[in-house]
Every structure is written in C-alpha cells, then in structure tokens.
Phi, psi and omega in degrees: 000145177217149176243125187055036177066014177267123184303136177232219179297145182287125180205131179226158177227116182052046178067015176245135179290145177259123181241141176249125180222176181262157178256145178273355179283170176273109185243151178213152176253012185229041183293344178291351176287340186294313176294332175294321177297325179295317176295318177304316180296319181293322181276343188065031191296296182286336177298321178294322178293314183295329185294340184256004180265123179295142176234098185282001186283159175290115185299337181283349183241012182278125175260330183233112184286163177301313178301322179297311182292323178296316179293320179301315180290318183296313181286332174297318178297317179298323183273000177096013177252083189277344185262151175298325182302329181301331186282351172295333175263322182292341184296342177260356184291129184295325179290319178297325175296320179295317185289335177271353176106017178247156172285148177303339180268357179286176180298159182296159180281182184294141178273177180301313180300322179293318178293325177296317177296323178299312182290324183282345180273357184297142181256163177297322178298320178296320179296321178294321179291325175298321176302318179292324179296319177302316180291320178300316180294324176297316180297317182289346181287349180259122179290327177231153181301126179287149177271335185214136176229139180236122182247138176251132178256131181219133170265124187244121178288137184229091184298143179238155186225018181226219181241046178292146177296138176066016169277128186224161181277125180257123185295324182290313182278346178056052180197159168281136191197170158256167177226078180295153172251124182243130177246119180240160181249131181293328186293325181225009176069359187290148167282114185269322178217150176216133180228130176268132182229158181297164192294335181253020180295148171293148183305326184261010181299121178079355182294327179293319178294316179298317181295318180295321178294316181297314181297320178298318179295318184288318182286343173291334180261317182237084186300332187259007183292137175270128186243131179239146183229139175230152175192159180283188186297338177297337179260000178280065183243151181306321182291336176284320175299316186295317181291324179293318180290323179292324180271003180058055177252148170276133183224152170218116180235145173297154182225126179291141180288153175212180185300321181294314180295324178296319179294318182294334183253006183298319181294321179295319179294320179297321178296318179297319179295319181295315181293324178292320179294329183284319186239354178073006179265137178306136182248142180218100186245156184226152174209168179215146178201167177266141185218141179231112175287165186302324183267001180278139178285340181207165178287147177231156183284134177240134173253131180243139173246129177240128182238146172218127181204191183296342179269353181123211182239162182202138175231139177224149183229145170226149174250133188210156171243021177299135187295328183266003186295331181294324181267331184231069183297324180296316179297320179296319180291318181296328176294323176294318181298332181295350175296347176301334177295326178295332179291341173294329175295321177296322178296317178298319179296310186282315186268308184287323185243012171053045179290354177271011177262059178268079192254009171291159178284315185285138179298317183293326176295322177289328174300315178296320180295323175301319177298321180299315181292321178294322177295321177299319178295317181296323177295320177295321178297318176302319180294317179300318181293328179291321188260353183300140177293149177304152185302323182290337179278317184269005183293141177237030178107185181296158181298121181288158183254306182294150183299320179296321179293322178298317180297316179297321179295316178299316181296322179294319178294322179296324178291322180287326186223073185296332178278314181295336180248005192282143171285167180307319182293328176295318178296322178295318183290320186269340186225303193294315184279072180245120177288140182206155172252132180254122182245124182251127174234178181289343184254332185197170174242122183251131175250115185259116174268161177288132178292340181261007179298124187293341183253021181298329179298320178296319180299314180296322179296317180294314181300328183288335185255343182267000000 
C-alpha cells in the first residue's frame, strides 16, 4: 500500500499493488445535505430564522452573511459537526458551499473565529424574535386548526466543562451544568419553545411564564383549541397548577410522595402485595382521591399507582384535573406515562445533535446555540414527516398497550420505515454521509454519487418528496 505513491505497508490484491492517492476533483462526504437544503428552501425554514437576527456589521464590509453562517452551523449540526472548530475544515467543502448558497468555486465559508463572533453578537431582542419564529413555524405546520394540543415540559441537564457564564454546580446531577427548559408537542414532535437557564435553576423556573406566553400566542390564532400540559414531579409546583387553572388548561404533573400520600395509599399497596403473593403475577393497581397540601388553596385530584412484583414494591403519584381521571385512574396515569416519548426528543437533542455542547463563554451566545440545535431537530422532524411511509403501509397492527408490546411495535415500525422513524444518526448513515464528486461547468453544477452506494434508494426517495 502507498500514500501519494510513497511505499507503506506491503499489500497486494490479485498480485497488483494497492495505492492510495488524492483526487484533484471537488469531493465531499456530506452530499445528503443537498435534498435537506431543498426542503429548507421550500419551507423558508432557515430564512425565517435568519431574518430576525440583528446584524450590527457594516454591510459594505460583510463577507459572510447571516443566512450563510446560520446555514453553515445548522447543517453542520445535522451532519455531526457540532463545534465551531469543525468549520475551519468544512469551509472549503463543496457541498457546504452549495447549501449556504455559494458556488463550490467561490471563496471559502466563514471560519471558526468568524462564527464565534456571530454567535457572541446575538442580542436579547434577536433571541425573543427567534422564540416567536419557533412558535410561528409550529402554527404553520398545521394544515387545519387543531382541536387539541398536548405539550410536554422537560428540564434537561446540560453538563459544562469550561468557564461559561451562569454554569453552576447542581447537587442532584453532581456536575457543573446549565438546565434548559424544552417544550415539545405530542402532535408533531416539534420543539415549540426552548429556554436556557442557569445550572442550579428549579426545574419549573420560568415554565409558568413560558406556558402563558405560548398559550396566548396559540389562542390568538386558534381560540377554541383545547390545550393539555404534562410534566414530571419537578413541575408539580403550586405556581404551575395555578397558571394552568387560570388559563383553563388540562394538566397532569408528577407529585413527590410524602407521609400523607403514603398513608392514603397504604391499603392499595397492601392489596397489590397480597395479590402478588397469592398468584405470583406482577400487580399494578390504581386509585384516586382528593388531596390538599398545606400551601394549596383547594384540594386537587391525585392518582396513585401501586406495584408489586419480583423486584419489590413501588408507588407513584400524579396530580391532574383531567375530567375522566376519577372514573378511569389507570387510563389517566398511562396517558401521563406516554410523556416518555417526548424524552426521545431530548435524547435526539443531546445525543444525536449534541445540544449539550454549549461551550461559548457568554450565556446569551449559548442561548443562541441552544436555538441552533433545536432548529436542526425541527428541520429533521419536518424531513421525517415528509418521507414517512403512510400509516397503512407502516402499520404493524393495533396500538399495543403493555410497555413491552409498545417497544416491539416501535422497533417493527423502525424496520419498516427507517427514515420516517429514524434518529439523527440513522439519517446520517442512510442519507447525509454520502460521498460525491462535485463538477462545476459554465452551464451547471453536477453532483455525482456512487452508483454502487447501498443507500442510493433512500436518497432518491427523499429527493422525490422534498
């Protein structure tokens, strides 16, 4: 084997030497970004984001526009290049030049220092306008006014490893961190709101204000929409109940156990233990009652789940104002448990799209970077919805009830529709990471994919629908 014709380790194939050399052509390993750029253009997705970001620079001396830098960062995150440093190499990539709107033969894209100045120059007014763009895009995602919307609130730990502003040590997570608040919608999986908070913030800090702003925006467009909110015990706070009741929202929040709740549910737990001892089958029993904590102005309905199985016993509580919870406590609790699907969006943000790399020094710059990662996820969600197979094609039977059956059902759908159900890494493997040669002529720009690429069928499918 040889590199640049310099002898290296001895290697032959059918008595012929194998040599590795460089190509003089314009090559890229991320050609799968091009159909995503086509969808972006059709939706006006990043154009809407870029339009609300202030640019304090002298326009006569600008080499890299806000839309160019925004697209470079957004598509870099989608392709797995989450750091600004990555763009010191990507700035010469012909596909990245195409997706930001330049010819492959044009000057190089923005470098890391330029992108760092871009992120650090963001203003509070720009961040507020970005918040509105996220809500505007969410509203436009519905072809007809929805009758019901369900939002999940999640506090996401975001570990930090430098000297970022407002990064603080959190005793529960045992790390220096930020604690972003993410609001997602069950109906379309979109990140509707995102707020960056200091590392020791309470899980529900500011959630009431964000919720009130979101509900006001939505009801200005859809006055009759029914809105439901879910959150874990971190959001089971008096101010969250009060804002939901004042805004006439349906809510279900986790509730931490205490001595009073333990006494009220002791008989249910004893029944579960007795039945498990009698037949050896795992028991899962439910009850409901009204409970008033000391700081609550009135009693609220609590649903309790008591379990007994080979691992021991377990009790969980939720507080809810769902109208049917009194008659169907199990259904009310299982509806709350389904919020676990929203945590998959958090997993996609943190693991798939590296939203925990908020490594700028300034807090406001990291706030902007959080928006970049959430926007990348929303663009991917739009793409998934475009290419997902019809329900009758990807169906694997009736909706399963048990958690094990749900997992099997999800896995079966992922096998049938890997793009429509795919995580970010799946999209990179099947679409984005496509090697290509870019040929520029006076009449056109040709992107040549390998005819033997095993995932070419997926590429053609995406191009056909976007």
